[in-house]
N, C-alpha and C positions, 0 to 999 in steps of 0.2 A: 173628564172621564168623573162617575158618580161613584158610590161606594154601592148605590144598587142598581140594577140590573134596567139595561135599557130596551128600545123597542127595535133595537137593529138586527137585522135575522146575518147569519151565515149563507155564505153560498154553497150549493151542492160539493163544490171543490174544497172548501176549506172544512164542511163540516165532515167531508171522507178523509182528511188529514188529520183531524181530532179522533174519530171513530176507529182509525186505523190503530192509533196508539192507546185508545180507552176501551175499545171495544163498545158495542150501540148504546143509545141510552136507555136505561131503565123506566124511566118515565118521563112524563110532560116537564116536570119540573126540571128534570136534565137536558128537556130539549127533544124531546122524542115527539115524533108528529104521531100522536096518537089521541083521535077525537075521543075515545072513551077515559081518559084520562087528561081531565083539562083541570082541575083544580089545582091550583098552586100556592094554597096556603098550607101545604104538606109538604115539608122535605123527606123522602124516602131515603133512609140511607146517608142521611146527613153526617154523621160522624163517619160513616164507613168513604163517605168521598172525601172529609176532609185528611183525614189519615193517609190521602193519596198528594195531600198537598205537592209532594215533592215530584210528583210527576207533571209541574207546571213548567218548568224549563224547558225538558222535553216535548210538550205541548206547544209551546211557541215556537220552536223548532219546526215540529212538524208541520205548522202553519206558512212560516218563514221559506221553509225549504219550496215546499209547494206551491205558494202563490207568490213569493216574492216580497209580501211586508204584511202586515197584522191588523184587519180591518178591524172596525168597532164590533161589528159582528162577529168575526172570530173569537175576539177575544170573549167578548160577551158569552158566546157559547162554550168555550172552554172554561170560564170560572163556572157556569153554572154547572158542568159536568165535576168539577173538582170541589165546590160551595167554597170559591174565594172571593172576596168582594171586588169588584173590578177596578175601583181605583189602586189597590194593592198590586192586582196584576198588571196595571200598566205602569205602575211605579217599576217593575220586574221587567218589563219590557223594554222601557226606555233607559233601562239601567246598561244594556250591552248593546256595543257599537255594530255589532253582526244584525240588528234587530231592526225594522225601520215599521211605524206606525203612520205612516203616510205612502200614499200611492206611489210607485215607482217601476221601472221597468225590469223586467225577467231576469235581464242580465245584469248583475254589477261587477264591476272592475276594480278591484282592493291594491291599488298601487304604493308597493312600501316608499315611504318618505323619512326612514329613520335611520340611524348611526351609520350601521354598516353600507347601506343603500345610498345615504346621502354622500358619504366618502367615493362610490363608486359611479355617480354622475346620475342620481336621479333628481335633482333640482332640474338638470337640462331635460330629463325626460318629460317632468310634469310640464313644464314649459311648449315640447312639443305637442303634449296630450291637448294641453289647452287651445293649443292652434288647431289641431286636426278635430277634436271630440267636443269643445268648448269649453267654457269652465269647468271644475270640479263640482258635482252633485246636479248638473243639468243632464237631463234625459234627451238620448238621442235616438231619435226613431221611435217607433211604435206610439202607442194610445198616451201616455204623457204628453211626449214630444209633440205629437201632432195637437195638442189642443183637444183632445178628446175628452169624453166625461170622466169622471174620478171614480167609477165602479172598479171593483179588485178586478174584473176580468179584463176590461178595457185597459187598465192602463200597466197591466201586467203582461199582454198579450205578446208584447214585441219590442224591441229597444235596446238601449243598455245605457244606464248610468255610471259613471266612473268615480272613485273619492280614494283622496291619501289613507293610508292605513297605517298604523304605528309597525315594528318589526313584525315580519310572516314567518319568520323561525327558517329564512332561507339565505340566511347571509352569506353562505359561501358561492352562492350563485347569483350575487347583487348586480346590479337593482333587479328586483324581484318583484312580481305581481301575480293575483290569482283570481281567477275569473269563475265566479259563481253564477249557473243558470238555475232558477227554479223549475220546479215542474216535478212530474208521477216520481215517486221512489222505482227505483230496480224492483222487477217482480211485480208489480201490481198492473201492467198491461196485458190485454186479453187479445184475442183475433176479432171479439165483436167490439173491444171497447178500447180501441188503442189511445194513449195520450198522446196531448197535443204536443205535448214536449218533455222528453226524460229530464229527472235532475243531473245536474253535472256539475263538473268543477273541473277546471285546465291551471296548471301552474306553467307562468311564463317567464323562464329564468334562466340567464341573465336577459333582459328585457331590452328591446327597441322600440321606438313609437310605433315605428312599422308592421312590428310583431303584434303590435297590442292593438291595433286599428282593424289590422285584417283579423285578428281572433273576435273582435269588436263586430264585426261584418258578417263572420260567416257560422254557419249551425256549430254549435258546440261541439267540440269532440277533442277529447283530452289528449295530446302531444306525448309521442313517446318519453318519458319522464327518465332522467339516468335513474341506473338504482345508486342505495342509498351508501354502496361501497367508492360513490365517484367523491362523497363528500369526507372519505375516509384514506390521506394519502399514504399511509401507513398500511393500508389493508393488504392481508394476507402476510404481512411479515412476521416474523417467527418472536417470539416476546411480549406478543399482547397479553392481556386478561380479559378485559371489558369488551373489546373491538374485535376478538380473535373470530370470531363466527363472521362477523359483518363482510359482505363480500364472497363469503364460501359456503355458506349453507344457504341454500331456497328459503327465504323468510316465509315462504306459506306450505313449508312441506318440514310435518311433526315430524316423521320418520328420520328425514335428515338432520334436525334438531337432536334427537335423540343418537344419532350417529356419531354426532360430534359431542357427546358427554354432557346430552340435555336430560334432566330429571336426575341424575346421580346426587344434585345437591337434596333435592327433595327426599329420597329413598333414604340418605343418612341422616336427614333430620328428623324422621320416623324412627329411625334406629336410636336415635337422643332422647327425644322426647322435646314437649317445649321447652320446661328448664335449662335441658341441655341445650338445643339452640339459643336461647336467649344468652347461656353461658359463654358460648363460643363466640358470639356476635361481640359481647361485652369485652372478652380477653383479646378480641382483634384490634379493639382500640377504634372502630369504625363509626366516623361523625358523620352528619349530615352534609351531604353535599350540595344543598341548596343556597348553602351561606351561612345560614346559623351556627353550622357546626356544631351543633348537640349531639352528644353519644347516643347511639341509636340502640346502643342495649339498654342502656339506661330506660329510654322511653318506653321501651317493648316490656321491659319490667313493672316499671310504674303501670303499663294500662293493662296486661296480663293480672297483677296483684288486685285489680277493683273488684269491691263484690257486686256491685251492679252488672245486669246482663240485660240485652246482648252488649258484647262486644264489636265493634267495627274496623276494616283498615281501608285506609284511603290512600289511593296513589296521587302524588300532585304532578300531572304529567302538561300541567298550564303553565310553560316554562314562556314566560311573555316578556323576560327582561329583552331588551336590545341588544342582539347581538348572541343571544343563547338559541342555541339550535341542536346541543346534542342528545339532548332525551329524543327527538324527533330521528334523529339517526340511529339510536338506538331500536324504537319502534319499527320503524321503517326496515333494518336491517336484521333484527334478531328478536323480534315480537314475542319469541315463546320464551326467552329467557325472562322478561319480565312477568309472564303469567306464573311462570315456575316460582320467581320470587314472590311475589306477591301471595302464591299459595304458603310455603314457608312461613312469610310473615303471619299470615294468617292463623296459620296454625300456631305457631309461638306466643300469639298474645289473645287466645281463646277465642277467634273471631270468625266467625261461620259467613260472612257475609261482607265483600268487597265492593269499594267502587274507585275506577279509575274514571279521573276528572282530565280530560284530553282538551287541548284548545282547540276551538272551533276552526282555527286556521290551519288544521292538519288533517284534510281529507285521506290522504294515500295513509296515513298511521292509522287512522280511525279504519280503512277498510282492514288492514292487513292484521291490526289488535282483535277486530270482531270474526275474522277468520279463523286466527289461535284460538280464541276463547270457544267458540264453536266446535272445531276439533280437537282441542282439550276436553270439554265435556263430553263429547261423543267418544273420548278413548278412554273414559273414566278417569283423566287428570283432573277432573274438574266435577261437581255435582253431591251426592249423598254418600258417598263411599270412596274415596278415592284411595288407587292402588291397594283395593280392601281393607285398609285401615282402619275404616269406621270413623273418617274423618270429614264431615262434611262441611265444604267450602266452593262459593261460585263469585263470580265477579260480573259487575254490571257497569258498561262504561256511561259516563254521561259526558255530553260536549258543552263545554263553556262558549262563548257567544261573544268574544271581545270585552273583556274586562281584566286589566293587568292587576288589577287589587284581589283578585280571585287566586292568584299565586299565594296571597295570606290564606293561613290555614282555616282561622275561622271563619274568614272572608267564602273561601270556598266551603265550607261546612253549608251556609246559610244559603249559597247560590243550589247547591245539592237540594236542599231543602224546599226550596222555590220561593225564597226571599230575596231581597237586593243583597247585591254580594259585599255588604259591609263589615267590616272587624269587628270582633267582640272585644270586650273587656277581658282581662287577664288579671287575677283569678276567676272562676276555676282555670284549669288548663285543659286542653282536650283528652288529656289522659285521663282525667275525672271526667268530664262532661263537655265531650266534642261533637259529633253527629248526632243527631237526634237526642240530644242531651246524654247520651252515654261515653263509657271508656271507648276512646280512640287512640289508632296509632298514625297517624299520617307520617309518610316518606315521598320522596319524590324518586324519579324513575333511578337516576345514577346511585343514590343510596341504596337502592334496594336490590339494584343488579349485582351491589357488591359482596351482597350476601353468599351468592353461589360459590364463589371460590374461597369463601370463608368456611365453607362447610367441605366442600370438596377435598382442599387442600390442607386444612386446619389452621387455626388463630393464630398460631405461631407462627407458619408458615407466612401469612398474611401481614403480620406486624412487623414482620422484616425487611418488610418493602417500605421505602418512605422515610420518614422520622419518626422520634418517639411521639411527638404532638400531630403530627397528622400521618396515620399509616396507610399503608396500600395504594393501587394507582389511584389517578385524576382523569378526567378529559377535561380537555381544554377547547373552547371554542375560538379558533383564529381567524379574524375575518380583517376587511378594511385593503388597506393598500399592501397585499402582500402577492407575492408569486406564487404560494401554493395556499390558498385557503380552506381551512377545513378542521375536522375536528382530530385533535391530538391525543394519544394516551402517553402519558409521562408519571413516571414514579412520584410522589411528593418529594420534594428535594431539589428536583431540577431547576436550574436558573431559569429567567426569565430571557435572557442571553441564548440559550439553548433551543429553547422554544421557539424564538424570533429564527434562528438560523435553519432549524427545520422547515419552518413556512417561507423561508427566501424572503424574508424582509428588507426593502432597501436600505442603501446608506441614508436616503433622504427621510428618513422617518423622522417625525416632530415631536410625536406624543404616544403615548401607548396609552390607553384605556383600558383597566381593569376592573372587572366588575359589573360592566355595564353602565347603566344609567343612572344606578345607583351608587356606583364603585367610584374608583378615582385614578386621575390620571398620574403617572409620572413621566419623564423625561428619558430619553432616549440613552442617555449614558448611564442607565440605573440597570445595566442588563445583569447586575450578580445579585439582584435582588432573588430569594430564593422563593420558588413558588409554593409554600404553606399556610397553613392559617398563620402560624404564629410568625412567619419569615415576613410575611405583607404588614402585619399587624407592627410587629420591630420596624419596617420601613415607613410606617406610616401611612399605609393604602389598605387595601383590601382583596382577598382573593375573589370574594362572593361566590358565585356561581362557576367560575370559571371562563368568564369572558376576558379574551383579548383583542383588542380593536385597535389596530394599527393605522396611524394616520401619517401621511407624508407631507410635503410642504406646499403642496397643491389644496390643501384642506383649507379653508378658513375656521379658524378655529372659534374665535366670537360666534359664526352662524351654527356651530356643532353645540356651543354652550345654549344659543337660543333653540337648538330643538329639543334638547333635554328638557329645559324649561317649559317648552310648550306639552312635552310628552308629559312632564307629572301634571301640570294643570288639568290638560284634558283627563288623565287616569284619577287623578284624585278621586275617591267615593263622597267627599264634602261632608261627610259624619264630624268630622272635628274641627273647629275654627282654625287653630294654628296648621294645619296643612292645607285647609279649604282657601283661606285668604292668604296663606305664607306662598304659596306655588304662586297665585296670581300675580303677588305683590314680586318677586323673584323676577318673573317673565317681564312683568313692565319695567322694573330698574332694569334689565339685562336689554330691552330695547333703547330704553334712555342712553345707554352707555354706547351702545351702536352709533345710535344717532351724533354723538358727542363725545367721544372719545377724547383721551388725554387727560389733563389734570381736571377738567371740569367735570369728568365723572366720581372722582373720588368720593363726594358726596352718596351717590347711588351704591359705589362700593362699600362703603362704612354700612349703607339701609342694607345691603346684601347680608351682611354679618350678621347684623342685629336680627333679621327675619329667620335666616338659618338656625342659629343658636335656637329660638324660639319654637320653630319647626322641630328641630334636633331633639329640645327637652320636652315638648310638650306634646306632640303627637302621640294619636292612640296606638298606632303600627308602623310598620318599617319604611311605608312609600312616605310618609311626611318627614319621617326620621331621618331618611337618606337624600331627600328630595336636594339637598344642598352640597352632598358630598363633590359631585363631579366639578360642580362650579368654584367651590370651594380649592380645591385640587387645584385648576386650572390656574387661578389668581396668584395663589402662594407657590405652587412647586412648579408652574410653566412660566409665569408674569406675562399670561396673555394680556392683561391691562398696563403695560410697562410703566408708563407717567402716573395714572390715576394709581395704582398697584400702589407704588411709594410715596404717594400724597397719604392713601389711605392709611398705611400702617402708623403714620402719626399719632400716638396716644393724643396729642392734645386736640386734634383733627377729629379723633373716635369721640374723644368727653364732650368734646363742642355738638356734633351733630347728634348724640344721645340727648343731647339736654334741649 
């Protein structure tokens, strides 16, 4: 791929996908088929086009969704439309796991092989698929599989390819798979020009090899998927705050949402004014629920106080931490609560535009949220004059495309802006220079919806729940080897044992992973750990985003540690050396330990410690800084490599190893 434009041309289908997003091209420079405008020496509207660079990611989605992959001709056409160098756009397209820049069949089957699914039989499922469908990445049927030509039309015309996937956020129904069929978007078909196939997605969970093989062979039709309430064992119970509407209201109905208290908080926000809203949030003690636990009121105040304008609000709905699925359940079961909460946050920080960055693996959440935004806009709850208060605010959804690193706030900003999702150095901090270089408040879904009970019940009542250092309710994602996996809402301060009892954890529990792949393991006898930010810190572990993955004695812990190492190796953006090299060295060492366990592995465990310290101290962002946490806790807390563990702790050995 070159910095210059090439001679490749898009197909009619690829051109239609781009034009549906950007509108028809205005000149031959942009790719218009206009014989009266053939002078390409002059770029008309170049600055205006460059200011639309943030449409690069939606443009890549448009082509990938329509055709199944992104050809050189399609990429070249999109780059002409946006005045982006093709080499830069190629770097963006290849950054994301859900995009392909080589021909592949129209159907892609993503089979989760991450922690929760691995604990529920994903390894066996993968072996069965290899037996029925061939090795991962091998097309089955269709043009590519039949050895036809490699043009976009023939390779995408049929067939299927399956590939292992990191966590799909369907952990309560593990093992899980997501089937995506490229095609024309809904609403584009006409009687005169029906599409060859529609764009469609289907979730198969819990997945079996037979079910996946059937789905691969038949025309794709979304099966009846259980509602969000199926992921909430407490659904409908009294005393819930954040989950009280899940399973009770129709997620498509704005009237139903308002009948159950919806938009009461927004009305109170307008009564308080922006400064009053920030004061209430500050007094409540609300801290971020994504893992960093930064005080939300302080973040909002810092953003609101910035003299530069415009201000932006960004909702981080890219929950990609293995074992995390709470935000998905909220968005699918109570989407209007997030729209209302974002409107309040935007009002408080002085933003008139909000971006909701959603995981690409959440097609149902996308449909529900877009419907909620459209309905709210039609009813005057988004737009130029919300509730007649003279406040203008609107929300735009931006889809991720399979990159764990984009959960880091500055990487997310780069992704929205049309660049590779690589973290930025801080300072400057996002409240000063965030999205598009302007003051930005970024919060995740759970943090934002906590604002609603703060405003409806008051800061004091909210702070009375939980502990002094961790106020309010918390959502926990329980998965793995338990009888009742799902999302649980508990007040901060409940113990790990109480949560495990609710989820019906068995007596054969061997380990519990708190916080996901970036978290740490604890033993089954540590049931008294309080589930608070300060309580888990005191216990030498982390609460993270609320992942509680339970592993019984049937799970091979060394295999799970290898999967964690593989995950971080794959998801490292490669920007900084400690993470780029360290995650590879960590995986290599774990492979060697698996091949020669016992005392012979002591040197590799010492090496793991050195590499882990380097990643923690020198990586630019949290991915590298936490990539060693789970492995370290498994060695030190669980004694997963007992003999080697004892030898590696000999100070003389560590000194000799370091020398």
